[in-house]
C-alpha positions as CSV (number, residue, x, y, z in Angstrom):
1,X,69.4,131.9,86.4
2,X,65.9,132.1,88.1
3,X,66.9,135.0,90.9
4,X,64.9,135.3,94.4
5,X,65.4,137.9,97.3
6,X,67.1,136.1,99.6
7,X,68.6,137.4,103.1
8,X,68.5,141.1,101.3
9,X,69.9,139.9,98.3
10,X,69.2,138.7,94.9
11,X,70.5,135.4,94.4
12,X,70.2,132.4,92.0
13,X,68.2,129.8,93.0
14,X,68.5,127.4,90.3
15,X,69.5,127.2,86.6
16,X,67.3,128.3,83.6
17,X,68.1,124.6,81.8
18,X,67.2,121.0,83.3
19,X,70.7,120.6,85.1
20,X,69.8,118.5,88.0
21,X,71.9,115.6,87.2
22,X,74.4,117.5,85.0
23,X,75.2,119.7,87.7
24,X,75.9,116.5,90.4
25,X,78.2,114.7,87.0
26,X,80.1,118.2,87.2
27,X,80.5,118.0,90.7
28,X,81.9,114.7,90.8
29,X,83.7,114.2,87.8
30,X,84.0,117.9,86.1
31,X,83.5,121.2,87.8
32,X,81.1,123.7,89.3
33,X,81.2,127.2,90.3
34,X,79.1,129.2,92.6
35,X,79.3,133.1,93.5
36,X,79.4,133.0,97.3
37,X,80.4,136.8,97.5
38,X,76.5,137.3,99.6
39,X,78.4,135.6,102.8
40,X,79.1,138.0,105.4
41,X,82.5,138.7,106.4
42,X,83.8,140.0,109.8
43,X,87.2,141.7,110.7
44,X,88.7,141.4,114.0
45,X,92.3,142.7,115.1
46,X,94.0,143.1,118.4
47,X,96.3,141.3,120.1
48,X,96.9,137.7,120.1
49,X,96.2,136.6,123.3
50,X,92.7,138.6,123.8
51,X,91.9,137.4,120.0
52,X,92.4,133.9,121.2
53,X,90.1,134.3,124.5
54,X,87.3,135.7,122.6
55,X,87.1,132.9,119.9
56,X,87.4,130.4,122.5
57,X,84.6,131.7,124.5
58,X,81.6,132.1,121.4
59,X,83.3,128.9,119.8
60,X,82.4,125.2,119.9
61,X,84.6,123.6,121.9
62,X,84.8,120.2,120.5
63,X,87.8,119.8,118.5
64,X,90.9,122.6,118.1
65,X,90.6,125.1,119.6
66,X,90.6,128.0,117.2
67,X,93.6,129.9,118.7
68,X,95.9,126.5,118.3
69,X,99.0,128.0,118.2
70,X,100.6,125.8,115.4
71,X,97.6,125.0,113.3
72,X,95.8,128.1,113.0
73,X,97.1,130.9,114.3
74,X,99.9,130.7,111.4
75,X,97.4,131.6,109.1
76,X,98.2,128.6,107.4
77,X,94.7,126.9,107.3
78,X,91.1,127.9,108.3
79,X,88.6,126.3,110.8
80,X,85.5,125.4,110.2
81,X,83.5,125.5,113.7
82,X,80.2,126.7,114.9
83,X,79.2,129.6,116.8
84,X,77.6,130.1,120.1
85,X,76.2,133.2,121.9
86,X,79.0,134.2,124.4
87,X,79.4,131.2,127.1
88,X,76.2,129.8,126.7
89,X,77.2,126.1,124.9
90,X,75.6,123.9,124.2
91,X,72.7,126.3,124.4
92,X,72.7,129.5,122.0
93,X,74.0,127.9,118.7
94,X,74.0,130.4,115.8
95,X,75.4,128.4,112.8
96,X,78.6,127.6,111.3
97,X,81.7,129.9,110.5
98,X,84.8,130.0,109.3
99,X,87.6,131.7,110.9
100,X,91.2,132.4,109.2
101,X,93.8,134.2,110.5
102,X,96.4,136.4,108.8
103,X,99.7,135.3,108.7
104,X,102.1,137.0,110.9
105,X,105.2,138.7,109.8
106,X,107.7,138.6,112.6
107,X,109.7,141.5,110.5
108,X,106.4,143.9,110.6
109,X,105.2,143.1,114.2
110,X,106.9,146.2,115.6
111,X,105.5,148.3,112.9
112,X,102.2,146.9,113.0
113,X,101.6,147.7,117.1
114,X,103.2,151.4,116.7
115,X,100.4,151.8,113.6
116,X,97.8,150.5,115.8
117,X,98.6,151.7,119.3
118,X,96.7,154.8,119.7
119,X,98.9,158.0,120.7
120,X,96.1,160.2,122.5
121,X,98.7,160.9,125.4
122,X,102.5,161.1,125.5
123,X,102.2,158.5,128.2
124,X,101.2,156.3,125.4
125,X,103.5,157.5,123.0
126,X,106.3,156.5,125.5
127,X,104.7,153.4,125.4
128,X,105.2,152.6,121.6
129,X,108.8,153.9,121.3
130,X,109.8,151.3,124.5
131,X,108.1,148.5,122.7
132,X,109.8,149.0,119.4
133,X,113.2,149.1,120.9
134,X,112.8,146.6,122.2
135,X,110.8,144.4,119.9
136,X,112.7,141.2,119.9
137,X,112.5,141.2,123.7
138,X,108.7,141.0,123.8
139,X,106.9,138.2,123.5
140,X,105.0,137.1,120.5
141,X,101.9,136.7,122.1
142,X,101.8,140.9,122.2
143,X,101.6,141.4,118.5
144,X,98.7,142.8,116.7
145,X,96.9,140.1,114.8
146,X,94.0,140.1,111.9
147,X,91.3,137.6,112.3
148,X,88.6,137.1,109.3
149,X,85.2,135.3,110.3
150,X,83.3,134.1,107.7
151,X,79.4,133.3,108.0
152,X,75.9,133.2,106.3
153,X,74.6,136.6,105.4
154,X,71.3,136.0,108.1
155,X,73.9,135.5,110.8
156,X,75.8,138.5,110.6
157,X,74.2,140.4,113.3
158,X,73.9,137.3,115.5
159,X,77.9,136.3,115.2
160,X,78.8,140.5,115.0
161,X,76.8,140.9,118.3
162,X,78.7,137.7,120.0
163,X,82.0,138.9,119.1
164,X,81.1,142.1,120.8
165,X,80.3,140.6,123.8
166,X,82.9,138.4,124.0
167,X,85.5,141.5,123.2
168,X,83.9,142.7,126.3
169,X,84.1,139.9,128.4
170,X,87.6,139.5,127.7
171,X,88.4,143.2,128.3
172,X,86.8,142.9,131.9
173,X,88.8,139.9,132.7
174,X,91.6,141.5,131.5
175,X,90.8,144.3,133.5
176,X,89.6,142.3,136.8
177,X,93.2,140.4,136.7
178,X,95.1,143.5,137.4
179,X,96.3,144.0,133.7
180,X,96.3,148.0,133.3
181,X,98.1,148.2,129.8
182,X,96.0,149.4,127.2
183,X,94.5,147.5,124.8
184,X,92.3,147.6,122.1
185,X,89.9,145.5,119.8
186,X,88.5,146.7,116.2
187,X,85.6,144.8,115.0
188,X,84.7,145.6,111.5
189,X,82.0,144.7,109.0
190,X,83.7,143.8,105.6
191,X,80.7,143.1,104.0
192,X,81.1,143.4,100.0
193,X,84.7,143.9,100.7
194,X,85.7,140.6,98.8
195,X,84.1,138.4,95.9
196,X,84.4,134.7,96.6
197,X,83.7,131.9,94.2
198,X,83.3,128.2,95.1
199,X,84.1,125.7,92.7
200,X,83.6,122.1,93.5
201,X,85.2,119.3,91.3
202,X,87.9,117.0,90.3
203,X,88.8,119.8,87.6
204,X,88.6,122.8,89.9
205,X,92.8,122.6,89.9
206,X,92.9,122.5,86.3
207,X,90.4,125.2,85.9
208,X,92.5,127.5,88.3
209,X,95.3,127.0,87.0
210,X,94.3,128.0,83.2
211,X,92.0,130.9,84.4
212,X,95.1,132.8,86.8
213,X,98.3,134.0,85.9
214,X,100.4,134.4,89.1
215,X,102.7,137.6,88.5
216,X,106.3,137.1,88.1
217,X,107.8,139.0,90.6
218,X,106.4,136.0,93.5
219,X,109.9,134.3,94.5
220,X,108.3,132.3,97.5
221,X,110.1,129.0,96.5
222,X,106.5,127.4,98.2
223,X,104.2,128.8,95.8
224,X,106.4,127.6,92.4
225,X,105.7,124.3,94.4
226,X,102.3,124.3,94.5
227,X,101.3,126.1,91.7
228,X,103.1,123.5,89.2
229,X,101.6,121.0,91.1
230,X,98.0,122.1,90.5
231,X,98.0,120.8,86.7
232,X,98.9,117.2,88.0
233,X,96.2,117.4,90.9
234,X,93.2,114.8,89.9
235,X,91.6,116.0,93.2
236,X,91.9,119.3,95.8
237,X,90.9,116.2,98.4
238,X,94.6,115.1,98.5
239,X,95.6,118.9,99.4
240,X,95.7,119.4,103.3
241,X,92.2,120.4,104.8
242,X,91.4,124.3,104.5
243,X,95.0,125.0,103.3
244,X,95.4,128.8,102.7
245,X,97.5,129.8,99.4
246,X,97.9,133.2,98.6
247,X,98.6,134.7,95.2
248,X,98.4,137.8,93.3
249,X,97.6,137.6,89.5
250,X,97.2,139.5,86.6
251,X,93.8,140.6,85.3
252,X,92.2,138.0,84.1
253,X,91.1,139.7,81.0
254,X,94.7,140.1,79.4
255,X,94.9,136.3,78.6
256,X,91.2,135.7,77.8
257,X,90.1,133.2,76.6
258,X,91.9,130.5,79.2
259,X,92.5,127.1,78.4
260,X,92.5,124.3,81.2
261,X,95.3,123.1,82.3
262,X,95.9,119.3,81.0
263,X,97.0,116.6,83.6
264,X,99.9,114.3,82.4
265,X,99.0,111.2,83.3
266,X,100.9,108.2,81.8
267,X,98.9,105.6,80.3
268,X,100.9,102.4,81.8
269,X,100.0,104.1,85.5
270,X,96.3,103.9,84.5
271,X,93.6,103.5,86.8
272,X,95.6,106.0,88.8
273,X,94.9,107.5,92.3
274,X,95.6,111.0,93.0
275,X,98.9,111.0,94.9
276,X,98.7,113.2,98.4
277,X,100.6,116.6,97.4
278,X,104.2,117.5,98.6
279,X,103.1,121.2,99.3
280,X,102.3,121.3,103.2
281,X,100.4,124.6,104.9
282,X,102.5,127.1,105.9
283,X,102.4,130.8,106.6
284,X,104.8,131.9,103.9
285,X,103.0,130.2,101.4
286,X,99.5,131.9,102.8
287,X,100.6,135.6,102.5
288,X,99.0,137.9,100.3
289,X,98.3,141.6,100.3
290,X,94.3,141.1,100.1
291,X,94.3,141.8,103.7
292,X,95.3,145.1,103.3
293,X,92.5,147.5,103.7
294,X,94.2,150.1,101.6
295,X,95.3,147.5,98.5
296,X,91.5,146.4,98.6
297,X,90.4,149.8,98.0
298,X,92.8,150.9,95.4
299,X,91.3,147.8,93.6
300,X,87.5,148.7,94.0
301,X,87.6,149.7,90.4
302,X,89.5,148.3,87.5
303,X,92.3,150.7,85.9
304,X,91.2,149.7,82.1
305,X,87.8,148.8,81.1
306,X,86.6,145.6,79.0
307,X,86.8,148.3,75.9
308,X,90.2,149.1,76.6
309,X,91.5,145.4,76.5
310,X,89.7,144.5,74.0
311,X,91.4,147.7,71.9
312,X,94.8,146.3,72.7
313,X,93.5,143.2,71.8
314,X,92.8,144.4,68.4
315,X,96.6,145.6,67.6
316,X,98.1,141.8,68.3
317,X,99.3,140.4,64.8
318,X,97.5,137.5,65.9
319,X,94.3,137.4,66.7
320,X,93.5,135.5,70.3
321,X,96.6,136.2,71.7
322,X,97.3,137.0,75.0
323,X,98.4,140.7,76.4
324,X,101.6,140.9,78.2
325,X,101.4,142.2,81.4
326,X,102.2,146.3,81.5
327,X,103.7,147.9,84.3
328,X,99.9,150.0,84.5
329,X,97.7,146.6,84.9
330,X,96.5,145.6,87.9
331,X,97.8,143.1,90.1
332,X,95.0,141.5,91.9
333,X,95.8,139.8,95.2
334,X,94.0,136.5,96.2
335,X,93.5,133.7,98.6
336,X,93.2,130.4,97.7
337,X,91.4,128.1,100.3
338,X,91.1,124.3,100.1
339,X,87.7,123.4,100.3
340,X,85.5,120.0,101.4
341,X,82.6,119.0,101.8
342,X,82.0,116.2,103.8
343,X,81.2,114.7,106.7
344,X,83.2,114.7,109.7
345,X,86.2,111.3,110.7
346,X,84.0,110.9,113.2
347,X,83.1,107.5,112.5
348,X,79.5,107.2,113.0
349,X,77.3,104.6,114.1
350,X,75.9,103.4,110.9
351,X,79.2,103.1,110.0
352,X,80.1,99.7,111.3
353,X,80.8,96.2,109.5
354,X,77.4,95.7,110.2
355,X,76.0,98.4,108.4
356,X,78.3,97.5,105.5
357,X,77.0,94.2,105.4
358,X,73.6,96.1,104.7
359,X,74.7,98.0,101.9
360,X,75.4,101.1,103.3
361,X,77.6,102.7,100.6
362,X,80.1,105.3,102.7
363,X,79.4,109.0,101.5
364,X,82.0,110.5,99.2
365,X,83.2,113.7,99.8
366,X,83.2,116.4,97.3
367,X,86.6,118.7,97.3
368,X,87.2,122.1,95.6
369,X,88.9,125.3,96.1
370,X,87.5,129.0,97.7
371,X,88.8,131.8,95.9
372,X,89.0,135.3,97.5
373,X,89.5,138.7,95.3
374,X,88.9,141.9,95.7
375,X,85.2,143.0,95.7
376,X,84.7,144.7,92.1
377,X,86.2,142.0,90.0
378,X,83.9,139.6,90.2
379,X,82.7,139.3,86.7
380,X,86.8,139.5,85.3
381,X,87.1,136.7,87.0
382,X,83.5,134.7,86.9
383,X,84.3,134.9,82.4
384,X,87.4,133.5,83.5
385,X,86.4,130.7,85.3
386,X,83.4,129.4,83.5
387,X,84.8,129.5,79.8
388,X,86.1,126.4,79.4
389,X,83.1,124.5,80.4
390,X,82.7,125.0,84.0
391,X,79.2,124.8,85.2
392,X,77.1,127.3,87.3
393,X,75.1,126.5,90.6
394,X,73.2,128.1,92.7
395,X,71.5,128.0,95.8
396,X,69.6,124.2,95.1
397,X,73.0,122.6,93.6
398,X,74.8,124.2,96.7
399,X,72.6,122.2,99.0
400,X,72.8,119.1,96.7
401,X,76.5,119.2,97.0
402,X,75.7,118.6,100.6
403,X,73.2,116.5,100.7
404,X,75.4,114.0,98.2
405,X,78.7,114.6,100.6
406,X,76.0,113.0,103.3
407,X,76.9,116.6,105.2
408,X,74.5,119.0,107.3
409,X,73.9,122.1,105.6
410,X,73.2,125.5,107.1
411,X,70.1,126.8,107.7
412,X,67.6,123.8,106.6
413,X,69.9,121.0,108.8
414,X,70.1,123.3,111.9
415,X,66.7,123.2,113.8
416,X,66.5,125.9,116.9
417,X,68.4,128.3,115.2
418,X,67.1,131.6,114.5
419,X,67.4,131.5,110.7
420,X,65.8,127.8,110.7
421,X,62.9,129.6,112.5
422,X,62.7,132.4,109.9
423,X,62.9,129.9,106.7
424,X,60.7,126.8,108.2
425,X,58.0,129.6,108.9
426,X,58.1,131.2,105.8
427,X,58.3,128.1,103.5
428,X,55.0,126.9,106.0
429,X,53.1,130.2,105.5
430,X,53.8,129.6,101.2
431,X,53.0,125.8,101.8
432,X,50.0,126.1,103.5
433,X,48.3,129.0,101.2
434,X,49.2,126.9,98.3
435,X,47.5,123.8,99.8
436,X,44.4,126.2,100.9
437,X,44.2,127.2,97.2
438,X,43.3,123.8,96.0
439,X,39.9,122.1,96.2
440,X,39.3,119.8,98.9
441,X,39.4,117.1,96.1
442,X,42.6,118.1,94.5
443,X,44.7,118.3,97.9
444,X,46.3,115.8,100.7
445,X,44.1,115.4,103.5
446,X,46.8,115.2,106.5
447,X,44.2,114.7,108.7
448,X,43.1,111.7,107.2
449,X,47.1,110.2,106.3
450,X,47.4,110.6,110.4
451,X,49.9,113.5,109.5
452,X,50.4,115.5,112.8
453,X,52.3,118.9,111.5
454,X,52.1,119.1,107.4
455,X,53.9,122.2,107.4
456,X,56.7,122.0,109.9
457,X,58.4,120.1,112.2
458,X,56.6,120.0,115.7
459,X,60.0,119.7,117.7
460,X,58.8,120.8,121.2
461,X,55.8,117.7,120.8
462,X,58.9,115.4,119.4
463,X,61.0,116.2,123.0
464,X,57.7,116.0,125.0
465,X,58.0,119.4,126.2
466,X,54.2,119.9,125.3
467,X,51.7,117.5,124.3
468,X,50.3,117.2,120.5
469,X,46.7,118.6,119.9
470,X,43.6,116.0,118.8
471,X,42.9,116.4,115.5
472,X,46.9,116.1,113.8
473,X,46.4,118.9,110.8
474,X,42.6,118.7,110.4
475,X,40.9,120.6,107.4
476,X,40.6,124.3,108.2
477,X,37.3,125.0,106.8
478,X,35.7,121.6,107.5
479,X,36.5,120.8,111.3
480,X,37.1,123.6,114.2
481,X,39.2,122.2,117.0
482,X,37.2,123.2,120.2
483,X,40.6,121.6,122.2
484,X,42.6,124.7,124.3
485,X,45.9,125.4,123.4
486,X,48.5,122.9,124.6
487,X,50.7,124.4,127.5
488,X,54.2,123.7,128.0
489,X,54.5,120.9,130.3
490,X,57.7,122.6,131.7
491,X,59.1,125.7,130.9
492,X,62.9,125.4,132.0
493,X,63.2,123.0,130.0
494,X,65.0,124.8,126.5
495,X,65.6,122.6,123.4
496,X,68.9,122.4,121.8
497,X,71.1,120.5,119.1
498,X,73.9,118.6,120.0
499,X,76.2,119.0,116.8
500,X,79.6,118.8,116.3
501,X,82.5,116.4,115.0
502,X,82.8,114.7,118.5
503,X,78.9,113.9,119.0
504,X,79.4,110.3,117.6
505,X,82.2,110.1,120.5
506,X,80.4,111.9,123.1
507,X,77.4,109.4,122.7
508,X,79.1,106.2,122.7
509,X,80.6,107.3,126.2
510,X,77.8,108.5,127.6
511,X,75.5,105.3,126.2
512,X,78.0,103.4,127.5
513,X,77.1,104.5,131.4
514,X,74.7,103.3,133.9
515,X,73.4,106.8,134.1
516,X,73.6,108.4,130.9
517,X,71.9,111.6,131.6
518,X,74.4,112.3,134.3
519,X,77.1,111.2,131.5
520,X,75.8,114.0,129.6
521,X,76.1,116.5,132.1
522,X,80.2,115.4,132.8
523,X,80.9,115.4,129.0
524,X,79.3,119.1,128.5
525,X,81.2,120.2,131.8
526,X,84.3,118.6,130.2
527,X,84.0,120.9,126.9
528,X,83.2,123.6,128.8
529,X,86.4,123.3,131.2
530,X,88.6,123.5,127.7
531,X,87.1,127.0,127.2
532,X,87.3,128.2,130.9
533,X,83.7,128.8,130.6
534,X,81.7,128.8,134.0
535,X,80.5,125.5,135.1
536,X,77.0,124.5,133.3
537,X,75.4,124.0,136.5
538,X,74.7,127.5,136.7
539,X,72.9,127.7,133.3
540,X,71.1,124.1,133.0
541,X,70.7,120.5,134.9
542,X,71.5,116.9,134.0
543,X,67.4,116.2,133.4
544,X,66.7,119.5,131.4
545,X,69.6,118.7,129.5
546,X,69.0,115.3,128.2
547,X,65.4,115.9,127.4
548,X,66.1,119.0,125.4
549,X,68.4,117.6,123.6
550,X,68.2,116.7,119.8
551,X,70.6,115.1,117.8
552,X,70.8,115.0,113.8
553,X,70.9,111.6,112.2
554,X,71.8,109.7,108.7
555,X,68.6,108.1,107.5
556,X,69.3,105.1,104.7
557,X,66.5,102.9,103.1
558,X,66.8,99.1,102.6
559,X,64.6,99.3,99.8
560,X,62.6,101.1,97.3
561,X,61.6,105.4,98.1
562,X,63.1,108.3,98.9
563,X,61.9,110.2,102.3
564,X,60.8,113.9,101.1
565,X,61.1,116.5,103.6
566,X,59.0,116.5,106.8
567,X,58.9,112.9,106.8
568,X,58.2,111.3,110.2
569,X,60.8,109.1,111.7
570,X,58.5,106.4,113.6
571,X,60.3,103.9,116.4
572,X,59.6,100.2,115.7
573,X,58.1,96.9,117.6
574,X,61.1,94.8,119.0
575,X,58.6,91.8,117.4
576,X,58.3,94.0,113.6
577,X,61.9,94.8,113.4
578,X,62.9,91.4,114.3
579,X,60.2,90.2,111.5
580,X,61.1,92.9,108.9
581,X,64.9,91.8,109.2
582,X,64.6,88.3,109.3
583,X,62.2,88.5,106.2
584,X,64.7,90.9,104.2
585,X,67.9,88.3,105.2
586,X,65.5,85.6,103.2
587,X,64.5,87.3,100.0
588,X,68.0,89.0,99.9
589,X,68.5,88.9,96.0
590,X,65.5,87.6,94.8
591,X,63.3,89.6,92.2
592,X,60.1,90.4,93.6
593,X,56.9,90.0,91.6
594,X,54.3,92.6,90.2
595,X,52.3,92.5,92.8
596,X,54.5,91.4,95.8
597,X,54.8,94.0,98.5
598,X,58.2,94.7,99.5
599,X,59.4,92.9,102.8
600,X,60.5,96.6,104.4
601,X,57.3,98.1,103.6
602,X,53.7,98.5,105.8
603,X,50.8,100.2,104.9
604,X,49.7,100.2,108.6
605,X,50.3,104.3,109.6
606,X,51.4,104.3,113.2
607,X,50.3,106.0,116.2
608,X,51.3,110.0,116.1
609,X,52.8,109.1,119.6
610,X,55.4,106.8,117.9
611,X,57.1,109.6,115.8
612,X,60.4,110.4,117.5
613,X,61.5,112.4,114.6
614,X,61.5,114.7,111.2
615,X,63.5,114.4,107.7
616,X,64.9,118.2,107.5
617,X,66.6,117.4,103.7
618,X,65.2,113.9,102.0
619,X,65.6,112.9,98.6
620,X,67.0,110.6,95.8
621,X,70.7,110.0,96.2
622,X,71.9,110.0,92.8
623,X,75.6,108.9,94.2
624,X,74.3,106.1,96.5
625,X,71.6,105.0,94.3
626,X,69.0,105.0,97.3
627,X,66.6,107.1,99.2
628,X,68.5,108.9,101.6
629,X,67.9,111.7,104.3
630,X,69.4,113.7,106.7
631,X,66.7,114.3,110.1
632,X,66.7,114.9,113.9
633,X,65.6,112.8,116.6
634,X,65.7,113.3,120.5
635,X,68.6,112.3,122.2
636,X,66.7,110.4,124.5
637,X,65.3,108.2,121.7
638,X,68.5,107.9,120.4
639,X,69.0,105.8,123.2
640,X,65.8,103.5,123.0
641,X,67.2,102.6,119.5
642,X,70.6,101.7,121.0
643,X,69.3,99.9,123.8
644,X,66.7,98.2,121.0
645,X,69.5,97.1,118.7
646,X,71.2,95.4,121.7
647,X,68.5,93.5,122.3
648,X,67.9,92.1,118.8
649,X,72.0,92.1,118.4
650,X,72.0,94.2,115.6
651,X,75.5,95.6,116.7
652,X,75.4,99.4,115.9
653,X,72.7,99.3,113.4
654,X,69.8,101.4,114.6
655,X,66.1,101.3,112.7
656,X,63.3,103.1,112.5
657,X,60.4,104.0,110.1
658,X,59.9,106.5,107.3
659,X,56.7,107.5,106.1
660,X,56.1,111.0,104.1
661,X,53.6,113.4,105.4
662,X,51.3,112.9,102.5
663,X,51.6,108.9,102.0
664,X,50.5,105.8,104.0
665,X,53.5,103.8,103.2
666,X,56.2,103.1,106.1
667,X,59.4,101.8,105.3
668,X,62.0,100.8,107.2
669,X,65.4,102.8,107.5
670,X,68.6,102.1,108.8
671,X,69.4,105.5,111.3
672,X,73.2,106.3,112.3
673,X,74.7,109.6,113.7
674,X,75.6,112.6,111.8
675,X,78.5,114.2,113.7
676,X,78.9,117.5,112.0
């Protein structure tokens, strides 16, 4: 693997072999593994009511609450959401996070409360004894709970500080409400305490079933039913999203080399589809000892070295026979979490029947598992998981999986976040340095092709917060700009990214109003009221929200070509769009001559003032068989495209032109809202 230092870790970026297409095939038809142990993990511990308030104060109010009683707090499912600066929604986006609650065992609630409560005074000690004697009468909301928050490594400090600020806010509100009972909230850094493997592909279930051997002492009926169903599971997508399975397995080196489980499919049933799993998420199924710090600490170093295991195997009469576990062998607790890479179920504007007639193929999500084991067991599990032909992917393969599934990827598809800014600035400096080393005859003259910002997107110009320079991308050594630096048009307008699972429905609601600007404010007020946040009028007004909003979009090219990163999106005139659509409908199915131009292509470079957005991720999509991209467009421009589609009777299909930063060809593309 080619390694690079990213976010303080030496991470694998790409395999040393040419494996772009094989890796894609593995994610679609086989299995591919990625070591995601570099992701950060934060532990939050305290009373359940306070933990719910902390999470709701700094998480996305769209969708279900992180403290949903039956869905998430039981610990049977994980929640994928976005973290924000406390109380600043929709501003202050930090990035995506995964929240998982420790399954609650009512039989030990009283003991847990006794252990976690401080004993600094006799009064506190008597309160603890009283709580223990009346455990049955105590409300369930007073129990001590544990939550894990998993986030990108570059987000650790912002998320940690956001949780700490939220905890202070909740405790202050508790005191103001007159609640004088003692309350303690613990915030712990669990980085490098666990190892995480992400396995994607339809064969991931068989790989896990063959590599892991659960202990015989596990008597849970739910787990036995689930484990037996893994053999015939053709796709992890038939498992409930985010389902958590707790288990304890033997040392995988004892049964090395493993064999993949072989699904049994009757020939009479072919072709067959994977039936929905009969196993449902429960708190009993999610129980695992990996939550215990003393258990993780005891397993940080395996009891036996690999040479000791090999020496025991050499004494077997039949070579290659798995070893029978002994009492001294390690039993490793683990968590198995269903993981899907897909765009939200909310229907985007480009998913209508009219769009389908244009040949837009629906995004096929990728499904698999996330395996969490204690730190120190990375190599034993890694060797067993990849031995049966599972491919290994780096950062490029992980990004490609999200791209093929049509989902946004952090940080490259999250403008205005701190991680996005640092990454784009570093990439811009690197590309500019490489460009300047080339002689003028061997490099693209961005000024000649009309590219305004070739190194990084100028979102503030696209949003209209400042004016662009007169000479776009001028040759630095040939031309010296005599213009003054542009000043901000309105420093009070703060750019922000409108993202979340309910974005398509929110936009449909506000676009149907006579005053969309006021409608956006009302929708954000409604979302903030769901989490008992202060009125949004205290941090912004309707006009600043409307002008500063950026929306992610999906870009599907209607012909040849594949847009690259930093490709520009242009708004088309009504007459040009009408002519292109008419010509495309006339030439549908006809093979073009060698010298004949495509109907959706133009060589006339539009004015830089017509730029309405940029592509953040773009390439040729292997799953779609055509060019595909994910970009961002201001909300006001989305409204203009929507009105243009209504004027031309195009239904929900919004169109734009796409041009690469170093090219002179503009191609017609269809745009849809990306709700994630």
